[in-house]
C-alpha positions as CSV (number, residue, x, y, z in Angstrom):
1,M,-13.2,-27.8,-14.2
2,W,-10.2,-27.5,-11.8
3,P,-10.1,-30.9,-10.2
4,E,-6.3,-31.4,-10.3
5,S,-5.1,-27.8,-10.5
6,R,-5.3,-24.9,-8.1
7,I,-8.3,-22.5,-8.4
8,P,-7.2,-18.9,-9.1
9,L,-8.8,-16.6,-6.6
10,A,-8.5,-12.8,-6.4
11,V,-9.0,-10.9,-3.1
12,V,-9.7,-7.2,-3.7
13,M,-8.9,-4.8,-0.9
14,A,-8.8,-1.0,-0.6
15,S,-5.4,-1.0,1.2
16,F,-3.4,-2.8,3.8
17,D,-3.9,-0.3,6.7
18,P,-4.7,-1.9,10.0
19,G,-8.4,-2.5,10.6
20,G,-10.9,-5.3,11.4
21,T,-11.8,-6.1,7.8
22,E,-8.3,-5.8,6.6
23,H,-7.1,-8.2,9.3
24,Q,-9.7,-10.8,8.3
25,M,-8.7,-10.6,4.6
26,I,-5.0,-10.8,5.4
27,E,-5.6,-13.9,7.5
28,L,-7.8,-15.4,4.7
29,I,-5.0,-14.8,2.2
30,R,-2.4,-16.3,4.6
31,R,-4.5,-19.4,5.6
32,L,-6.1,-20.6,2.4
33,D,-4.7,-24.0,1.4
34,R,-2.2,-23.4,-1.4
35,R,-2.7,-26.9,-2.7
36,R,-6.2,-25.9,-3.7
37,W,-6.1,-22.1,-4.2
38,E,-3.8,-19.8,-6.2
39,V,-4.4,-16.5,-4.3
40,H,-3.9,-13.2,-6.0
41,V,-4.5,-9.8,-4.4
42,A,-5.7,-6.6,-6.0
43,C,-5.8,-3.4,-4.1
44,L,-6.8,0.2,-4.7
45,R,-3.7,1.5,-2.9
46,K,-0.6,-0.7,-2.4
47,G,0.4,0.6,1.0
48,G,-0.2,0.1,4.7
49,A,1.3,-1.6,7.6
50,W,0.1,-5.0,6.6
51,L,1.2,-5.0,2.9
52,Q,4.2,-7.2,3.5
53,R,2.0,-9.9,5.0
54,A,0.1,-10.2,1.7
55,V,3.2,-9.9,-0.4
56,D,4.8,-12.8,1.5
57,T,2.0,-15.2,0.8
58,A,0.0,-14.2,-2.3
59,S,1.0,-15.3,-5.8
60,S,0.8,-11.7,-6.9
61,V,-0.2,-8.3,-5.5
62,A,-1.4,-5.6,-8.0
63,Q,-2.5,-2.0,-7.5
64,F,-5.3,-0.5,-9.4
65,D,-5.1,3.2,-8.3
66,V,-8.7,4.4,-8.2
67,R,-9.2,7.5,-6.1
68,S,-12.5,8.7,-7.7
69,F,-15.0,7.4,-10.2
70,R,-15.5,10.9,-11.5
71,R,-12.2,10.8,-13.3
72,P,-11.5,9.2,-16.7
73,A,-8.6,7.3,-15.2
74,A,-11.0,5.2,-13.2
75,G,-12.3,3.6,-16.3
76,R,-8.8,2.8,-17.5
77,R,-8.1,1.2,-14.2
78,M,-11.2,-1.0,-14.4
79,V,-10.2,-2.1,-17.9
80,S,-6.7,-3.0,-16.4
81,F,-8.4,-4.9,-13.6
82,A,-10.5,-6.9,-16.1
83,R,-7.3,-7.7,-18.1
84,W,-5.5,-8.7,-14.9
85,C,-8.3,-11.1,-14.1
86,R,-8.3,-12.6,-17.6
87,E,-4.5,-13.1,-17.6
88,R,-4.6,-15.0,-14.3
89,R,-7.8,-16.9,-15.3
90,I,-9.4,-15.7,-12.0
91,A,-12.3,-18.0,-11.1
92,I,-13.4,-16.2,-8.0
93,V,-13.3,-12.5,-7.0
94,H,-13.7,-11.9,-3.3
95,T,-13.9,-8.3,-2.1
96,A,-13.3,-7.0,1.4
97,E,-15.4,-3.9,1.7
98,L,-18.2,-2.0,-0.1
99,D,-16.1,0.3,-2.3
100,A,-13.8,-2.6,-3.4
101,H,-16.9,-4.8,-3.9
102,R,-18.5,-2.3,-6.3
103,R,-15.4,-1.8,-8.3
104,A,-14.4,-5.4,-8.6
105,A,-17.9,-6.7,-9.3
106,S,-18.5,-4.2,-12.1
107,R,-15.3,-5.5,-13.9
108,S,-15.2,-9.1,-12.9
109,K,-18.3,-9.8,-15.0
110,H,-16.5,-8.5,-18.1
111,T,-13.4,-10.8,-18.1
112,R,-14.6,-13.0,-21.0
113,S,-14.6,-16.1,-18.8
114,E,-17.5,-18.3,-17.8
115,P,-20.8,-16.9,-16.7
116,R,-20.6,-15.7,-13.2
117,E,-23.0,-16.1,-10.3
118,R,-23.1,-14.0,-7.2
119,I,-22.9,-16.3,-4.2
120,T,-22.5,-13.9,-1.2
121,D,-22.0,-10.2,-0.7
122,G,-18.5,-9.8,-1.8
123,A,-17.8,-13.1,-3.8
124,W,-18.4,-14.0,-7.4
125,R,-17.7,-17.4,-9.0
126,P,-18.3,-19.2,-12.2
127,A,-21.5,-21.2,-12.2
128,S,-19.6,-24.4,-12.7
129,I,-17.9,-24.3,-9.2
130,E,-19.9,-25.9,-6.5
């Protein structure tokens, strides 16, 4: 499906505050081969000491400000996230932590793209990518 073009990948993080998981995700974003991957970053809060590292290497960085699922705004943010994924033709959504995983997984399945298959805790991909 993407033999000659880059595969659009979304990495979803809560924020860019220093921490072990955040460090691993920033390094993943920085080190993925740009000839194969088009890396986009979605975050719940666009702030933190390591934000610039992501901005410098990702194709885009977008914030979906979700502070609580008990508020109506959370639903609107999830719809925005699904639209963001569709517009970028995101093939894989990779999440960095439990809260980000739950939020992204619930919306990534509703992007009107190919059927998705869960491959690991935190990553979703179309069934056609092997």
